[in-house]
N, C-alpha and C positions, 0 to 999 in steps of 0.2 A: 308302786309295782310297775310299771311299763319300763323304770331303768333296769329293776333287776332282771325282768323277761330279756331286754337288749342285750345283757351280757351273758346270762345262762338260762337256755329255755327250763320251764318247770317240767319236771318229771313226775309220772306216776300218781302219788298220793298226794303231790302238791298242787296239783291242778283242781281248783277250786270252785270253778263254774259249773253249773248246773248241768248244761249239755255241751256237746263239741261236733264239728265236723268232721267225720273220723276219715284218715286215708289209710289204707292197710299197707302192709310190708312192701309189696311191688309197686306201690303208686297210684292205685287204682282207688277212687272217690268210693266211700261206701256210705254215704250219707250223715245225717245228723242223729247222734245217739246222747243218751245220757250218760254222763262222765263215766258213773259206777260202770254202766253196761260195757262201755268203750273200755275200761280197764278189765275187766275181767275177761274180754276178749284178746287183750294183751298180755295179760297174766297165762291163760290156756295155749297162747303160743311162745310161752316164756320168753317174751320180750317186753320193752320199755315202751309206755305212752309217753310221748313227748310233745309238750305244746309248741308248735312252730310257729302260728300265729295270733299271737295273743291278743292283737287289738281287731281282729274280724269279730262280727257277728253272724252267727256264733264263731268263737275262738276253732283255730284249726288245728287238730292233734294227728300224730301219726304216729303208727306202730313200728317200730325199729328197734336194733340194737344198739343202743345208747352210746355203750363202751368202743363199739366197732368204730361207730359214727365217729365220734371223739379223736380215735386214734387216725382214720383216713383224713379227718380234716388236719390234724397234725404233720403226717404226711406231706399232704398237698401244702400247706406252708414253708414246709421246709424244702421243698421242691422248687416254690418260687422264690426264696432267697438263695436257692444255690444257683440259680438259672439268672440272678440279677447280673446285669453287666457291671462292673466296676471299672472306670477309668483312671489309670493313673497318669501321672505327668513325669516322665523322665527328661533326664536333663542331658544335652551333650555339649562339651564345652570347646570350641576352636580358640585358635590365634588369628592373630591378623596376616601373618607370615608364614601359612600352613602350606606345607609342599601338597603336589596333587597326589601323592601315593596315600598321606596322612588323611586327605580330605575325602578320598573314595571309601577309606576304611571307614571313617565316622560316617558317611554318608550312608553306607550299607548298614549300620548299627541303627542309624535314624529309621530307614526302611523297614528295619526289622521291627522295633517299636511301634511304628504306625500301623504295620499287618496285623500287629497284637492287638489294636485298637487303641493305644493309648496315645495321648496327647505327648508332643516332645517340645520342652524350653530349649531353644538354641542359644548359647552364649558366647561371645567373642570377649577375650580377655584382653584387655590391654595392659602393657609395663613402660614404665617410662616415656621415652619419648615418642612410643607408639601413639599415646595420647593425642599428640600433636595431627595423627591420618585417621579419624573416624571413618573417613571414606573408605579405607583399604576393608576395615570390618563388616561395612555396610555393601560393600561389592561380593564379598565372601557370603553374606547373609542372601543378598539378591539371586546369587547363581544357583544357591542351594533351594532356594523358594523355586527357580525355574526348573530345576532339574529334579524337584518332588512335586510339580504341577499336576502329574496324572493321577497320583496317591492322595496328597495332603492339599489343605487350603490354608492360608496364613491366618490365624485366630487373632494374635497381637502383632500391629505392625513393628517394625524394629525400634527401639528406644535406647537412648543411654541412660544409664544409671551408675554415677561415680565411674569407676574404671571399668565396668562391663556394659555390653550393648546387648539388649535381650530382644527375642523374638519368638512367639509361641505357634505352633503349627501343630493341625490337627488332622486325624485322617479323614477323606472324604466320607459323608454320610454314604450308605448301603446302595441308595437308592440312584446316586449321582454315578457311583463306580459303575451299577449294573447298565445303565446309560451308555458310557465311554465303552463299556465292553461290547456290548450290540454293535456300537456303531465302529468299531476296530473289526468286528467280527463281518461285518458287512461290507467294509472297504476289503478285506481278503479274499473275498467271493468274487470280485470283479477284476 
């Protein structure tokens, strides 16, 4: 019986208890009433009698428009799903011999991804003889991490996988960003 109540509250004639604690439409407690009398009060108001706390002694029932209540709950659930923060992992590929202009452009793209709240996987792709000098790729990753230290944190350190070197960076948490902004603001006043 209680498992059913956990899923859907009992309504009107489905409430089988002898008496219940009644709460009116505005949320005010009316006291303990026989269930039949509580049902008549709800019917007179053209509303539903809903059992909201079946395990209480006596069970608690409320007078409400159950259809409107269900609709409002569905809207709240939809809003909660809509406001969820979805974090994607974007990828930016670099080459070990990247030119400064290309590096700057790709760094701007990485910044845009981070500001949107996404994590970014940085990949250095090696070809042929470039494999003999992984330190060139590592220096690019270190330079990028240093350039982005104000807005991002390294989540996974650089590591070699086959012909590619990977590093994962994530945007700074909001609290860390705010602290840095306040420190910068204090420095500007002086």
